[in-house]
C-alpha positions as CSV (number, residue, x, y, z in Angstrom):
1,M,-7.8,20.8,6.3
2,L,-8.0,18.1,9.0
3,L,-4.2,17.6,8.8
4,Q,-3.6,21.3,9.2
5,A,-5.8,21.1,12.3
6,G,-3.6,18.4,13.8
7,A,-5.6,15.2,12.8
8,V,-3.8,11.9,13.6
9,V,-2.4,10.8,10.2
10,D,-2.3,7.1,11.0
11,V,-5.8,6.7,12.4
12,K,-7.3,3.3,11.4
13,N,-10.9,2.8,10.2
14,R,-13.2,0.4,12.0
15,H,-14.5,-1.5,9.0
16,S,-13.2,-2.5,5.7
17,A,-14.8,-3.3,2.3
18,N,-12.2,-6.1,2.0
19,D,-13.6,-7.9,5.1
20,N,-10.1,-7.9,6.6
21,G,-11.2,-6.6,10.0
22,G,-10.7,-3.0,9.2
23,G,-7.8,-1.0,10.5
24,V,-7.0,0.7,7.2
25,T,-5.3,4.0,7.2
26,A,-5.6,7.0,4.8
27,L,-2.2,6.1,3.3
28,M,-3.4,2.5,2.5
29,W,-6.5,3.8,0.8
30,A,-4.4,6.4,-1.2
31,A,-2.1,3.6,-2.2
32,R,-4.9,1.3,-3.2
33,Y,-6.4,4.0,-5.5
34,G,-3.1,5.4,-6.8
35,H,-3.5,8.9,-5.4
36,V,0.1,9.9,-5.5
37,A,-0.4,13.5,-4.4
38,V,-2.3,12.3,-1.3
39,I,0.4,9.7,-0.6
40,N,3.1,12.4,-0.7
41,L,1.0,14.7,1.5
42,L,0.4,11.9,4.1
43,L,4.1,10.9,4.1
44,D,5.1,14.5,4.5
45,K,2.9,14.5,7.6
46,R,4.8,11.4,8.8
47,A,2.3,8.7,8.0
48,S,3.7,5.2,8.7
49,L,4.9,3.1,5.8
50,T,5.0,0.0,7.9
51,L,1.7,0.1,9.7
52,G,-0.5,-2.8,8.6
53,D,-4.3,-3.3,8.7
54,N,-6.1,-5.4,11.4
55,G,-6.2,-8.4,9.1
56,G,-2.4,-8.7,9.2
57,Q,-1.7,-7.5,5.7
58,G,1.4,-5.2,5.4
59,G,1.5,-1.5,4.9
60,A,0.6,0.8,2.0
61,L,2.9,-1.0,-0.4
62,F,0.9,-4.2,-0.1
63,W,-2.2,-2.2,-1.0
64,S,-0.7,-0.7,-4.1
65,A,0.6,-4.1,-5.1
66,S,-2.7,-5.9,-4.7
67,Y,-4.5,-3.4,-6.8
68,G,-1.9,-2.9,-9.5
69,E,-1.1,0.8,-8.7
70,A,2.5,0.9,-10.0
71,E,3.0,4.7,-9.7
72,A,1.8,4.5,-6.1
73,A,4.3,1.7,-5.5
74,R,7.1,3.6,-7.1
75,V,6.4,6.6,-4.9
76,L,6.1,4.5,-1.7
77,L,9.4,2.8,-2.5
78,S,11.2,6.1,-3.2
79,R,9.9,7.3,0.2
80,G,11.3,4.4,2.1
81,A,8.8,1.5,1.9
82,A,10.6,-1.9,2.3
83,V,10.1,-3.8,-0.9
84,N,10.6,-7.2,0.8
85,A,8.6,-6.6,4.0
86,R,6.4,-9.5,4.8
87,D,2.8,-9.7,6.1
88,K,1.6,-12.0,8.9
89,D,1.7,-15.0,6.6
90,G,5.2,-14.3,5.4
91,K,4.1,-12.9,2.0
92,T,5.7,-10.0,0.2
93,S,4.1,-7.2,-1.9
94,L,5.5,-9.0,-5.0
95,Y,3.7,-12.2,-4.0
96,W,0.4,-10.3,-3.9
97,T,1.1,-8.5,-7.1
98,L,1.6,-11.8,-8.9
99,R,-1.7,-13.2,-7.7
100,P,-5.0,-12.6,-9.6
101,Y,-7.1,-9.9,-8.0
102,P,-10.7,-9.2,-9.2
103,G,-10.9,-6.1,-11.3
104,V,-7.2,-5.5,-11.7
105,P,-6.1,-5.7,-15.4
106,D,-3.1,-7.8,-16.3
107,D,-1.2,-4.9,-17.7
108,A,-1.5,-3.0,-14.4
109,K,-0.2,-6.1,-12.6
110,A,2.7,-6.3,-15.1
111,R,3.7,-2.7,-14.5
112,N,3.6,-3.3,-10.7
113,V,5.7,-6.5,-11.0
114,A,8.3,-4.5,-13.0
115,V,8.4,-1.7,-10.4
116,L,8.8,-4.2,-7.5
117,R,11.4,-6.4,-9.2
118,N,13.4,-3.4,-10.3
119,A,13.5,-2.4,-6.6
120,G,14.8,-5.8,-5.6
121,G,11.4,-7.4,-4.8
122,K,11.3,-11.1,-4.1
123,E,8.4,-13.4,-3.9
């Protein structure tokens, strides 16, 4: 409804649960939670694949990678996300996928690693 009314699709929040300084967009949240239908809707409305949060992490692909959301990563890649984009520290989505993250099961990480490597992802 908000998008139909002309809401700005890439608006950033002010605060973040990850204590990264906020600046998280709806696309990043959708990627983090694996909401593929929402990802497609936001991308259809021209959400940015490259816009990063205020903490310097990369775009939505970094969020799906960190949280093991392989289907979200697959959709983002199919819609043009750069598999080897780097964050402010020079790290890629694959780098973050390979690192332990609280609450993310190993099998979810393994699926995401396969998706990113299949797309040419490098650490």
